[in-house]
MARDO-727948 format. One record per residue (C-alpha): x, y, z; residue number from 1. Coordinates in steps of 0.25 Angstrom, whole numbers, m for minus. Layout:
N
X / Y / Z / NUM;
...
end
This chain:
417
m92 / m35 / 139 / 1;
m78 / m37 / 140 / 2;
m75 / m24 / 135 / 3;
m86 / m17 / 140 / 4;
m82 / m20 / 154 / 5;
m68 / m16 / 152 / 6;
m72 / m4 / 147 / 7;
m80 / m1 / 158 / 8;
m69 / m4 / 168 / 9;
m60 / 5 / 161 / 10;
m70 / 17 / 161 / 11;
m71 / 16 / 175 / 12;
m57 / 14 / 178 / 13;
m54 / 28 / 169 / 14;
m64 / 34 / 174 / 15;
m60 / 35 / 189 / 16;
m44 / 34 / 186 / 17;
m47 / 47 / 177 / 18;
m57 / 55 / 186 / 19;
m43 / 55 / 196 / 20;
m35 / 61 / 188 / 21;
m43 / 75 / 185 / 22;
m35 / 89 / 182 / 23;
m39 / 102 / 178 / 24;
m33 / 112 / 169 / 25;
m38 / 127 / 175 / 26;
m42 / 136 / 163 / 27;
m38 / 152 / 165 / 28;
m51 / 155 / 169 / 29;
m51 / 143 / 180 / 30;
m59 / 131 / 171 / 31;
m55 / 119 / 175 / 32;
m53 / 109 / 164 / 33;
m53 / 94 / 170 / 34;
m44 / 84 / 162 / 35;
m39 / 70 / 165 / 36;
m24 / 71 / 165 / 37;
m22 / 55 / 161 / 38;
m5 / 54 / 163 / 39;
3 / 48 / 150 / 40;
19 / 49 / 147 / 41;
14 / 53 / 132 / 42;
22 / 63 / 125 / 43;
11 / 70 / 124 / 44;
m2 / 75 / 134 / 45;
m15 / 72 / 124 / 46;
m26 / 81 / 129 / 47;
m40 / 73 / 127 / 48;
m52 / 82 / 121 / 49;
m66 / 78 / 125 / 50;
m77 / 77 / 113 / 51;
m89 / 81 / 115 / 52;
m93 / 72 / 122 / 53;
m88 / 80 / 134 / 54;
m76 / 74 / 145 / 55;
m81 / 59 / 145 / 56;
m75 / 46 / 149 / 57;
m71 / 42 / 134 / 58;
m61 / 53 / 136 / 59;
m57 / 49 / 149 / 60;
m54 / 34 / 140 / 61;
m46 / 40 / 130 / 62;
m38 / 47 / 139 / 63;
m35 / 38 / 148 / 64;
m33 / 26 / 136 / 65;
m23 / 35 / 130 / 66;
m16 / 40 / 144 / 67;
m14 / 22 / 145 / 68;
m7 / 23 / 134 / 69;
3 / 34 / 139 / 70;
m4 / 47 / 134 / 71;
m5 / 58 / 141 / 72;
m19 / 62 / 142 / 73;
m26 / 72 / 147 / 74;
m42 / 72 / 145 / 75;
m49 / 84 / 145 / 76;
m63 / 88 / 151 / 77;
m68 / 101 / 143 / 78;
m81 / 102 / 145 / 79;
m84 / 101 / 161 / 80;
m73 / 113 / 164 / 81;
m82 / 123 / 155 / 82;
m96 / 117 / 159 / 83;
m99 / 111 / 145 / 84;
m110 / 101 / 141 / 85;
m105 / 90 / 134 / 86;
m108 / 92 / 119 / 87;
m101 / 96 / 105 / 88;
m103 / 111 / 107 / 89;
m96 / 110 / 120 / 90;
m84 / 107 / 113 / 91;
m83 / 123 / 106 / 92;
m83 / 129 / 122 / 93;
m73 / 122 / 127 / 94;
m61 / 135 / 127 / 95;
m50 / 132 / 120 / 96;
m42 / 142 / 128 / 97;
m43 / 133 / 139 / 98;
m39 / 121 / 131 / 99;
m27 / 127 / 126 / 100;
m24 / 131 / 142 / 101;
m25 / 117 / 145 / 102;
m17 / 112 / 134 / 103;
m5 / 122 / 139 / 104;
m8 / 116 / 153 / 105;
m9 / 101 / 150 / 106;
4 / 103 / 141 / 107;
11 / 112 / 153 / 108;
6 / 102 / 164 / 109;
9 / 88 / 155 / 110;
23 / 94 / 148 / 111;
18 / 86 / 136 / 112;
14 / 92 / 124 / 113;
m1 / 91 / 121 / 114;
m9 / 83 / 110 / 115;
m24 / 86 / 111 / 116;
m33 / 75 / 107 / 117;
m49 / 76 / 104 / 118;
m58 / 69 / 98 / 119;
m72 / 72 / 93 / 120;
m76 / 86 / 95 / 121;
m65 / 88 / 105 / 122;
m58 / 90 / 93 / 123;
m63 / 106 / 93 / 124;
m59 / 111 / 107 / 125;
m46 / 104 / 103 / 126;
m43 / 111 / 92 / 127;
m49 / 126 / 98 / 128;
m39 / 122 / 110 / 129;
m28 / 119 / 102 / 130;
m29 / 131 / 94 / 131;
m29 / 140 / 108 / 132;
m16 / 135 / 112 / 133;
m10 / 136 / 99 / 134;
m16 / 150 / 99 / 135;
m11 / 153 / 114 / 136;
3 / 157 / 119 / 137;
7 / 141 / 123 / 138;
19 / 132 / 122 / 139;
17 / 128 / 105 / 140;
24 / 115 / 111 / 141;
13 / 109 / 120 / 142;
m1 / 105 / 109 / 143;
3 / 96 / 98 / 144;
m8 / 96 / 92 / 145;
m23 / 88 / 91 / 146;
m28 / 74 / 91 / 147;
m42 / 71 / 86 / 148;
m50 / 61 / 85 / 149;
m61 / 62 / 75 / 150;
m63 / 77 / 79 / 151;
m77 / 84 / 76 / 152;
m72 / 97 / 69 / 153;
m85 / 101 / 63 / 154;
m94 / 113 / 68 / 155;
m106 / 103 / 68 / 156;
m110 / 91 / 60 / 157;
m115 / 93 / 47 / 158;
m128 / 91 / 41 / 159;
m126 / 81 / 28 / 160;
m122 / 90 / 16 / 161;
m116 / 100 / 24 / 162;
m100 / 102 / 25 / 163;
m95 / 101 / 39 / 164;
m89 / 114 / 45 / 165;
m77 / 115 / 55 / 166;
m75 / 121 / 68 / 167;
m66 / 134 / 66 / 168;
m56 / 128 / 76 / 169;
m53 / 116 / 65 / 170;
m47 / 127 / 55 / 171;
m39 / 134 / 63 / 172;
m33 / 122 / 69 / 173;
m17 / 122 / 69 / 174;
m15 / 111 / 78 / 175;
m9 / 97 / 72 / 176;
m22 / 87 / 72 / 177;
m22 / 72 / 71 / 178;
m34 / 66 / 68 / 179;
m39 / 51 / 70 / 180;
m52 / 49 / 62 / 181;
m60 / 37 / 64 / 182;
m63 / 30 / 51 / 183;
m78 / 27 / 57 / 184;
m80 / 42 / 59 / 185;
m91 / 51 / 51 / 186;
m79 / 60 / 48 / 187;
m69 / 52 / 45 / 188;
m71 / 57 / 30 / 189;
m70 / 71 / 32 / 190;
m56 / 69 / 41 / 191;
m48 / 75 / 31 / 192;
m55 / 88 / 29 / 193;
m56 / 88 / 44 / 194;
m40 / 88 / 46 / 195;
m39 / 98 / 33 / 196;
m47 / 108 / 42 / 197;
m38 / 106 / 55 / 198;
m26 / 109 / 44 / 199;
m31 / 121 / 40 / 200;
m21 / 128 / 47 / 201;
m9 / 119 / 44 / 202;
m10 / 110 / 55 / 203;
m6 / 95 / 54 / 204;
m18 / 86 / 55 / 205;
m16 / 71 / 54 / 206;
m26 / 61 / 53 / 207;
m27 / 47 / 57 / 208;
m41 / 37 / 54 / 209;
m44 / 27 / 64 / 210;
m50 / 16 / 57 / 211;
m61 / 7 / 60 / 212;
m67 / 17 / 71 / 213;
m75 / 27 / 74 / 214;
m76 / 40 / 80 / 215;
m74 / 40 / 96 / 216;
m67 / 26 / 93 / 217;
m60 / 26 / 106 / 218;
m72 / 28 / 117 / 219;
m83 / 21 / 108 / 220;
m92 / 15 / 119 / 221;
m94 / 4 / 109 / 222;
m79 / 2 / 103 / 223;
m76 / m6 / 92 / 224;
m65 / m16 / 91 / 225;
m57 / m6 / 82 / 226;
m62 / 6 / 90 / 227;
m57 / m2 / 102 / 228;
m44 / m6 / 97 / 229;
m40 / 8 / 93 / 230;
m46 / 14 / 104 / 231;
m34 / 8 / 111 / 232;
m25 / 15 / 99 / 233;
m30 / 28 / 100 / 234;
m18 / 32 / 111 / 235;
m8 / 26 / 103 / 236;
m14 / 35 / 92 / 237;
m16 / 49 / 99 / 238;
0 / 47 / 103 / 239;
3 / 45 / 89 / 240;
m5 / 56 / 84 / 241;
0 / 64 / 95 / 242;
15 / 60 / 92 / 243;
13 / 65 / 78 / 244;
6 / 78 / 82 / 245;
17 / 82 / 91 / 246;
29 / 83 / 80 / 247;
21 / 93 / 74 / 248;
24 / 109 / 75 / 249;
14 / 118 / 77 / 250;
11 / 128 / 67 / 251;
16 / 141 / 70 / 252;
7 / 150 / 63 / 253;
m4 / 159 / 70 / 254;
m17 / 153 / 76 / 255;
m26 / 151 / 66 / 256;
m39 / 160 / 65 / 257;
m50 / 151 / 71 / 258;
m64 / 153 / 60 / 259;
m75 / 158 / 69 / 260;
m84 / 151 / 60 / 261;
m96 / 142 / 65 / 262;
m92 / 132 / 77 / 263;
m103 / 129 / 82 / 264;
m113 / 118 / 77 / 265;
m127 / 125 / 75 / 266;
m137 / 117 / 81 / 267;
m146 / 107 / 71 / 268;
m158 / 102 / 73 / 269;
m155 / 86 / 68 / 270;
m164 / 80 / 56 / 271;
m165 / 78 / 41 / 272;
m161 / 90 / 35 / 273;
m160 / 94 / 19 / 274;
m146 / 91 / 12 / 275;
m138 / 104 / 9 / 276;
m128 / 96 / 2 / 277;
m126 / 88 / m12 / 278;
m141 / 82 / m14 / 279;
m133 / 72 / m23 / 280;
m127 / 60 / m14 / 281;
m114 / 54 / m13 / 282;
m113 / 38 / m19 / 283;
m117 / 28 / m9 / 284;
m117 / 14 / m11 / 285;
m114 / 3 / m1 / 286;
m118 / m12 / 3 / 287;
m129 / m13 / 15 / 288;
m125 / m23 / 26 / 289;
m133 / m34 / 16 / 290;
m121 / m32 / 5 / 291;
m130 / m25 / m4 / 292;
m126 / m13 / m11 / 293;
m135 / 1 / m9 / 294;
m132 / 12 / m16 / 295;
m139 / 25 / m14 / 296;
m143 / 29 / m31 / 297;
m151 / 16 / m29 / 298;
m159 / 22 / m21 / 299;
m164 / 34 / m28 / 300;
m180 / 35 / m29 / 301;
m178 / 33 / m14 / 302;
m175 / 41 / m2 / 303;
m164 / 37 / 5 / 304;
m160 / 38 / 20 / 305;
m146 / 38 / 20 / 306;
m140 / 35 / 33 / 307;
m125 / 35 / 37 / 308;
m124 / 28 / 51 / 309;
m114 / 19 / 59 / 310;
m118 / 7 / 70 / 311;
m112 / 15 / 81 / 312;
m118 / 28 / 81 / 313;
m130 / 30 / 90 / 314;
m139 / 39 / 81 / 315;
m136 / 31 / 70 / 316;
m142 / 19 / 78 / 317;
m153 / 27 / 84 / 318;
m159 / 32 / 71 / 319;
m158 / 17 / 62 / 320;
m171 / 13 / 67 / 321;
m179 / 23 / 65 / 322;
m172 / 25 / 51 / 323;
m177 / 8 / 50 / 324;
m190 / 13 / 53 / 325;
m190 / 24 / 40 / 326;
m185 / 16 / 32 / 327;
m197 / 4 / 34 / 328;
m207 / 15 / 35 / 329;
m202 / 21 / 21 / 330;
m195 / 11 / 14 / 331;
m205 / 7 / 5 / 332;
m206 / 20 / m2 / 333;
m196 / 24 / m6 / 334;
m186 / 25 / 6 / 335;
m173 / 20 / 9 / 336;
m162 / 21 / 20 / 337;
m148 / 17 / 18 / 338;
m139 / 17 / 31 / 339;
m126 / 18 / 29 / 340;
m116 / 14 / 38 / 341;
m104 / 19 / 40 / 342;
m90 / 14 / 41 / 343;
m92 / 2 / 47 / 344;
m91 / m13 / 45 / 345;
m103 / m21 / 38 / 346;
m101 / m31 / 52 / 347;
m101 / m19 / 61 / 348;
m116 / m15 / 54 / 349;
m122 / m29 / 51 / 350;
m120 / m30 / 68 / 351;
m125 / m18 / 71 / 352;
m138 / m20 / 62 / 353;
m141 / m34 / 68 / 354;
m138 / m32 / 82 / 355;
m142 / m18 / 84 / 356;
m151 / m11 / 74 / 357;
m159 / m19 / 61 / 358;
m163 / m9 / 49 / 359;
m170 / m13 / 35 / 360;
m161 / 0 / 29 / 361;
m151 / m4 / 21 / 362;
m137 / m1 / 30 / 363;
m126 / 1 / 20 / 364;
m111 / m1 / 24 / 365;
m100 / 10 / 21 / 366;
m89 / 2 / 30 / 367;
m80 / 12 / 24 / 368;
m87 / 25 / 26 / 369;
m88 / 31 / 13 / 370;
m100 / 38 / 13 / 371;
m97 / 46 / 24 / 372;
m87 / 58 / 17 / 373;
m97 / 58 / 3 / 374;
m111 / 59 / 12 / 375;
m105 / 69 / 24 / 376;
m106 / 59 / 35 / 377;
m100 / 67 / 47 / 378;
m109 / 58 / 57 / 379;
m118 / 48 / 60 / 380;
m128 / 47 / 56 / 381;
m127 / 54 / 44 / 382;
m143 / 53 / 35 / 383;
m148 / 59 / 20 / 384;
m159 / 59 / 13 / 385;
m158 / 55 / 0 / 386;
m171 / 58 / m11 / 387;
m177 / 47 / m21 / 388;
m167 / 56 / m31 / 389;
m156 / 54 / m24 / 390;
m155 / 67 / m17 / 391;
m149 / 69 / m4 / 392;
m161 / 79 / 2 / 393;
m159 / 78 / 17 / 394;
m149 / 74 / 28 / 395;
m144 / 72 / 42 / 396;
m135 / 68 / 52 / 397;
m139 / 62 / 66 / 398;
m150 / 53 / 69 / 399;
m163 / 56 / 69 / 400;
m177 / 47 / 71 / 401;
m179 / 44 / 57 / 402;
m194 / 40 / 56 / 403;
m201 / 52 / 61 / 404;
m214 / 56 / 54 / 405;
m204 / 69 / 50 / 406;
m193 / 60 / 44 / 407;
m204 / 49 / 37 / 408;
m210 / 63 / 32 / 409;
m197 / 70 / 25 / 410;
m194 / 54 / 17 / 411;
m207 / 53 / 12 / 412;
m208 / 66 / 8 / 413;
m194 / 63 / 0 / 414;
m199 / 50 / m5 / 415;
m215 / 58 / m10 / 416;
m203 / 66 / m20 / 417;
end
């Protein structure tokens, strides 16, 4: 209660304080880009990009936390100036040339070199702006690089069994990048590949793993103790990253060619889809919350619904009651559900199952997130359907209602084979 009250009072104070310091930058066509100029005595000016959730109070809270530690920060609103709806697709509509001009303006206005800070899908407009700035006849000492917090660099979330497709701007990057990757992120096991793609043109890329926290840990509404502690240390981490980027020489090569491959996610109707990857599943063996070992191979002869989830994932929690109803309806006839909790401690999971939701199927504990890479888990929840012969038959990401007549019919058809 005390933490909640202090957080609420802090939000109200920050909201009031910041709305009185709004500034604007005019583009060539007269578009007015708003930003909150949070003054600080730091060597660098940090431009904080919004993510796919829009210009929200979380951005302002993060910017103010940075200002509190002396980091001069501009919190950018890049949705309202272009009348963009708050969505992932809108991130593709932010004009890179405008933001490149804003970078130059920010440097001239502050007299400081600039570092771009972005998280989630905000990494894409930040990378595009950096490329446009690199192309333009601007002061090449103005921009020092990008700090990306758990960036989303793919065209869209691939279905299980499909390879990820990177946005074209990722392999065209020529600026230094510092990545902060939470260890409880589904993308943790692909961060080295992300870095390799960002390095395609020879740009230096650094990775720092943030231990024991989730994506968006710096503004999760229900933070863990670890997240609260690391949230307070984030400004110092950003400052350390900026100083490292600031020591590097920028490339003198011509701007890299931008591949014209697909850069938008095709609309998908979410549901169970035929699996297109290798039908032979990876090994899977974990203890459940009662200490009993479960091996996937021991379930041969049954249809298995294998679900990867986390307690902090609302869609995961939302679909669990319907999964439990499906288990109770079909479990006696050769059907089993295994729910693998990803990268959380036993105590967290046990408390969740006692306090928030009760299920009749085993909950397995992968507290190191070892299965994320082997099973191509990009998001939570991700689910695989495995037939009686032990082959992966179908898969999906995202939550659905598992006890509909259609789903039951699909499961029973596999059970009857």
